[in-house]
C-alpha positions in Angstrom: -17.7 -27.3 19.0 -19.6 -24.9 21.1 -19.8 -21.1 21.0 -18.9 -19.0 17.7 -16.9 -20.4 15.0 -14.6 -18.3 12.8 -12.7 -19.9 9.9 -8.9 -18.8 9.6 -6.7 -19.4 6.7 -9.7 -19.3 4.2 -9.6 -18.6 0.6 -12.1 -17.9 -2.1 -11.6 -20.4 -4.8 -13.9 -20.8 -7.7 -16.5 -18.9 -5.8 -16.1 -21.4 -2.8 -14.6 -20.7 0.5 -12.1 -23.3 1.4 -10.8 -23.4 4.8 -7.8 -24.9 6.7 -8.9 -24.5 10.3 -11.8 -23.5 12.4 -11.3 -21.5 15.6 -13.6 -21.3 18.6 -14.0 -17.6 19.8 -16.6 -15.6 21.9 -19.4 -13.4 20.6 -17.7 -10.7 18.4 -14.1 -11.8 18.6 -13.7 -12.4 14.8 -10.3 -13.8 13.7 -8.6 -14.2 10.3 -5.1 -14.9 9.2 -4.0 -14.1 5.8 -7.3 -14.2 4.2 -10.7 -12.7 4.0 -12.7 -13.0 7.2 -15.7 -15.4 7.3 -18.6 -15.3 9.6 -20.5 -18.5 10.6 -24.2 -18.8 10.8 -26.3 -21.8 12.0 -26.7 -24.8 9.8 -30.5 -24.1 9.5 -29.7 -20.6 8.2 -27.2 -21.7 5.6 -28.9 -24.8 4.4 -25.8 -26.9 5.1 -27.7 -29.4 7.3 -29.8 -30.3 4.2 -26.8 -30.4 1.7 -28.2 -27.1 -0.2 -25.6 -25.0 -1.6 -24.4 -21.9 0.3 -24.0 -18.6 -1.8 -21.8 -15.9 -0.2 -23.5 -12.5 -0.3 -20.0 -11.0 -0.3 -18.5 -13.0 -3.2 -16.8 -11.2 -6.0 -18.4 -12.1 -9.4 -15.2 -13.5 -10.7 -13.1 -16.2 -9.5 -9.8 -15.1 -7.8 -6.9 -17.2 -8.3 -3.2 -17.1 -7.1 -0.2 -18.0 -9.3 0.9 -21.6 -8.7 4.6 -20.3 -8.4 3.6 -18.1 -5.5 1.5 -20.8 -3.8 4.5 -23.2 -4.2 6.4 -20.9 -2.1 4.0 -21.0 0.7 0.9 -22.9 0.1 -0.9 -21.3 3.0 -1.0 -18.0 1.1 -3.6 -19.1 -1.6 -6.5 -16.5 -1.1 -8.6 -13.9 -2.9 -7.8 -10.5 -2.2 -10.7 -7.9 -1.7 -10.6 -4.3 -2.4 -9.4 -2.2 0.8 -12.0 -0.1 2.5 -11.6 3.3 4.4 -12.3 3.0 8.1 -14.8 5.7 9.5 -13.4 8.0 12.3 -15.8 9.6 14.8 -16.3 13.4 15.6 -15.4 15.9 16.9 -13.3 16.5 13.7 -14.9 18.4 10.7 -17.5 17.0 8.5 -15.6 17.8 5.5 -12.9 15.4 6.5 -14.8 12.6 8.1 -15.4 9.2 6.4 -18.8 7.7 5.9 -19.7 5.0 8.4 -18.9 1.3 7.3 -21.1 -1.7 7.5 -20.3 -3.8 10.4 -19.4 -7.5 10.2 -22.4 -9.8 10.6 -22.8 -11.3 14.1 -21.3 -14.7 14.5 -24.0 -17.2 15.8 -23.5 -20.2 17.9 -23.7 -23.8 16.1 -22.2 -27.0 15.4 -19.0 -26.2 13.5 -19.1 -29.6 11.8 -22.3 -28.7 9.9 -21.6 -25.1 9.3 -20.6 -23.4 5.9 -18.8 -20.1 6.0 -20.1 -17.0 4.1 -17.6 -14.4 3.1 -18.0 -11.2 5.4 -16.0 -8.1 5.8 -14.0 -7.3 8.7 -15.3 -4.4 10.9 -12.5 -2.4 9.5 -10.1 -3.2 6.8 -7.1 -1.6 5.3 -4.5 -2.6 2.7 -2.8 -5.0 5.0 -4.6 -5.1 8.4 -8.0 -6.3 9.3 -9.6 -5.4 12.5 -12.5 -6.8 14.6 -14.0 -6.0 17.9 -13.4 -8.3 20.8 -15.5 -6.5 23.2 -16.4 -2.7 23.7 -12.9 -1.9 24.8 -10.6 -4.1 22.9 -9.8 -4.8 19.2 -8.1 -7.8 17.6 -5.6 -6.6 14.7 -4.2 -9.1 12.3 -1.6 -8.2 9.8 -1.9 -10.0 6.5 0.7 -10.7 3.9 -1.1 -8.5 1.3 1.1 -5.9 -0.3 -0.1 -2.7 -2.2 1.7 -0.4 -4.7 0.5 2.9 -6.2 -2.7 2.5 -3.9 -3.6 -0.9 -5.6 -3.5 -4.1 -3.5 -1.8 -6.7 -5.6 -2.9 -10.3 -6.2 0.1 -12.1 -4.8 1.0 -11.9 -1.1 4.5 -11.5 0.2 5.1 -14.5 2.7 5.7 -13.7 6.2 5.2 -9.8 5.5 2.5 -9.6 8.1 4.9 -11.2 10.8 7.7 -8.9 9.9 5.4 -5.7 10.4 3.9 -7.2 13.6 7.6 -8.2 15.1 8.8 -4.7 14.3 5.9 -3.0 15.9 6.3 -5.1 19.0 10.0 -4.4 19.1 9.4 -0.5 18.9 6.3 -0.5 21.4 8.9 -2.2 23.7 11.6 0.4 23.2 9.4 3.6 22.9 8.8 5.3 26.1 5.1 6.6 25.0 1.7 5.4 25.9 0.4 3.1 23.2 -2.6 0.8 22.5 -0.9 -2.6 22.8 -2.3 -5.0 25.3 -0.9 -8.4 24.2 0.5 -10.2 21.2 -0.1 -13.7 22.6 -3.0 -15.6 21.0 -3.7 -17.0 24.6 -5.0 -13.7 25.4 -7.6 -13.6 22.9 -10.9 -14.7 24.7 -12.2 -18.1 23.8 -9.4 -18.9 21.4 -8.7 -22.6 21.6 -5.0 -23.5 22.3 -4.6 -25.8 19.3 -5.3 -22.7 17.2 -2.7 -20.3 18.7 -0.2 -20.9 15.9 -2.7 -19.6 13.2 -2.4 -16.0 14.8 1.0 -16.2 16.5 3.3 -13.6 15.2 0.8 -11.5 13.2 -1.8 -10.4 15.7 -2.1 -7.7 18.4 -4.8 -7.3 21.0 -5.1 -3.7 21.6 -7.1 -1.1 23.4 -9.9 0.4 21.3 -9.2 4.2 20.7 -11.1 7.0 19.0 -8.7 7.5 16.2 -7.4 10.9 15.5 -7.8 11.0 11.6 -4.6 12.8 10.9 -1.4 11.0 9.7 1.6 12.4 11.8 4.4 12.3 9.3 7.9 13.3 10.2 10.7 13.8 7.7 14.2 14.0 8.3 15.4 13.7 4.7 13.9 15.4 1.6 12.8 12.4 -0.6 9.8 10.8 -2.1 6.6 12.6 -2.7 8.1 15.6 -0.7 11.1 15.8 -3.0 8.7 15.8 -6.0 6.6 18.6 -4.4 9.7 20.5 -3.6 11.2 20.3 -7.1 7.9 21.4 -8.5 7.9 24.6 -6.7 6.8 23.8 -3.2 3.7 22.7 -1.2 2.2 21.6 2.1 5.1 19.3 3.1 8.0 21.7 2.0 6.5 25.1 3.0 9.1 25.7 5.7 12.1 24.4 3.8 14.8 26.6 2.4 15.8 26.9 -1.3 18.5 25.0 -2.8 18.2 21.4 -1.4 19.0 18.5 -3.2 16.9 15.1 -3.4 17.8 13.0 -0.3 19.5 15.9 1.6 19.4 15.6 5.4 17.3 18.5 6.8 18.7 20.9 9.4 16.1 19.5 11.8 13.0 17.0 11.5 9.8 18.7 10.0 6.3 17.5 10.9 4.1 17.2 7.7 0.7 15.9 8.6 -1.6 14.4 6.1 -5.2 13.2 6.1 -6.9 10.6 4.1 -9.2 11.5 1.0 -12.2 9.6 0.4 -10.3 7.7 -2.4 -7.8 6.5 0.2 -4.9 8.6 -1.2 -2.8 10.4 1.4 -3.7 14.2 1.4 -0.9 16.4 2.6 -2.2 19.4 4.4 -0.5 22.7 5.6 0.2 23.5 9.0 -2.6 26.1 9.2 -5.0 23.4 7.9 -3.7 20.8 10.4 -4.3 23.3 13.2 -7.8 24.2 12.1 -8.3 20.4 11.8 -7.5 19.1 15.3 -7.1 22.5 17.1 -3.8 24.2 18.2 -3.4 22.4 21.5 -3.8 18.8 20.2 -1.5 19.8 16.9 1.2 20.9 19.3 0.9 17.5 21.3 1.0 15.5 18.1 3.7 17.5 16.6 6.0 17.2 19.8 5.3 13.5 20.4 5.9 12.6 16.8 9.1 14.3 16.4 10.3 13.0 19.9 9.7 9.4 18.7 11.1 9.9 15.3 14.3 11.2 17.1 14.4 8.2 19.3 13.9 6.0 16.2 16.8 7.7 14.2 19.3 7.4 17.2 18.4 3.5 17.6 18.5 3.1 13.7 21.8 4.8 13.4 23.3 2.3 15.9 22.3 -0.5 13.6 23.8 1.2 10.5 20.4 2.3 9.2 19.0 5.9 8.4 15.3 6.4 9.4 14.7 9.2 6.5 11.0 9.5 7.4 7.9 7.8 9.1 4.3 8.0 9.9 2.7 7.8 13.4 -0.9 7.5 14.1 -2.6 8.3 17.5 -5.9 7.8 19.0 -7.6 8.8 22.3 -8.5 6.4 25.3 -10.3 8.0 28.4 -8.9 11.6 27.2 -5.4 10.3 26.9 -3.7 10.4 23.4 -1.9 7.2 22.7 0.1 5.8 19.8 -1.8 3.2 17.8 -1.5 1.1 14.7 1.9 0.0 13.5 5.0 1.9 14.4 8.4 2.3 12.6 7.8 -0.6 10.3 9.1 -0.6 6.5 5.4 0.1 5.6 5.1 3.2 7.6 8.8 4.4 7.4 11.5 4.9 5.0 14.8 3.1 6.1 18.1 3.3 4.2 21.4 1.6 4.7 23.6 4.3 6.1 26.6 3.5 4.1 24.6 4.1 0.8 23.4 7.6 1.6 24.5 10.3 -0.8 22.7 13.4 -1.4 21.3 13.9 -5.1 21.1 10.1 -5.4 18.2 7.7 -5.6 18.4 5.6 -2.2 17.9 1.9 -1.8 15.2 1.1 0.8 14.3 -2.0 3.1 10.7 -2.2 1.9 8.7 -3.1 -1.1 11.0 -1.4 -3.5 11.6 -4.6 -5.7 7.9 -4.5 -6.3 7.6 -0.7 -7.1 10.7 -1.2 -9.4 9.1 -3.9 -11.2 5.7 -2.4 -11.6 7.5 1.0 -13.0 9.0 -1.3 -15.7 5.6 -2.5 -16.9 3.1 -1.3 -19.1 0.4 -0.6 -16.5 -1.7 2.5 -15.7 -1.5 2.1 -12.0 -5.2 1.1 -11.9 -6.7 -2.1 -11.1 -6.4 -5.0 -12.0 -2.5 -5.1 -11.4 -0.2 -7.2 -13.3 0.9 -10.5 -11.6 4.3 -10.2 -9.7 6.7 -12.8 -11.0 8.0 -15.3 -8.4 11.5 -13.8 -8.1 10.1 -10.2 -7.3 8.0 -11.9 -4.6 10.9 -13.7 -3.1 13.1 -10.4 -3.5 10.6 -8.5 -1.6 10.3 -11.1 1.2 14.0 -11.1 1.8 14.0 -7.3 1.9 11.4 -7.3 4.5 13.3 -9.9 6.6 16.4 -8.0 6.1 14.7 -5.0 7.7 13.6 -7.0 10.8 16.9 -8.4 11.4 19.0 -5.3 10.9 16.6 -3.3 13.0 16.2 -5.7 15.7 19.7 -7.4 15.7 17.9 -10.7 16.1 17.4 -13.5 13.5 13.8 -13.5 12.1 13.6 -17.3 12.6 13.9 -16.7 16.2 10.7 -14.3 16.1 8.8 -17.1 14.2 9.8 -19.6 16.8 8.4 -17.6 19.8 
């Protein structure tokens, strides 16, 4: 096979990278599905031609394993989970809130794929769920894995089809929302150099997008008082509740949606900031645009969700700039970025069920765990219940069977 070679569906097992398929892509178009990305180097560089062993410079010191029960549910999901990293965002934002630059993924070299051994390499940018690689100077490839995190820790067990649910819902909302966004295509055929026989490896979980200068401020909109905002309010108030009146209950519907921006601390935890801090951070003009557009998008989402018997309690948007225009980026209105409740279950003062990873959080809360790595392994029934919760979210929001999306 000519050109660059990238392995998809790779897992680190016993220190060895085991692959399920090899994809032919151009130059810097690095691709991965449900696994760590690997780069491929010429046989002469790896020693593969001579049969010499190849050692990954990025391999963890210990062997990663996946519980057999989870693998049995979906054998393709066996993989090692790396520690998520925080992307770097460029100026003009204040130095005190900027991330340090990340090491870029190694260049993929041409060679004969039949004689190459892959070595584990980091994606150009990596989050808790998504991995991102540059296709060229203007486009990125975003692949949603089935990884799941709780309490800012990536868990060992994946949730089957979670990445496809998140991608499918984002595509649904990008199609519905009347706003400029980064999506170019979700079709593997539009990824340069990707051989047709490998399209199924990416279908349903990839997005080819415009490369944007990310505005490193999360645009959170809340229509109900819940979660961390309720805890803050109950403790006497803070950045997300600075404009709320007294006397509210948990899960109360607010008189009007509130814009509560946040940024990321270097540890990766969300850092809520006041309105004054946000205005100082991005400037008054950009703050007003982000606030207006975020609330407009939230209101559109709540109206649509209500027609499906669902409450959109709160959500998070991210924006970037392309050629001076502010556009919507990343995922949008998914269960990972939003809090969805069944409308018929809403009751002020009550704990609300949600269409997300609640089964995982509930089970972890019942364990003797300090919320620090390593996490306890998830039981098979918790993995299955969480999978069902995500699929239900897709079907209730879109009004279409998830199997229909998988067959597209």
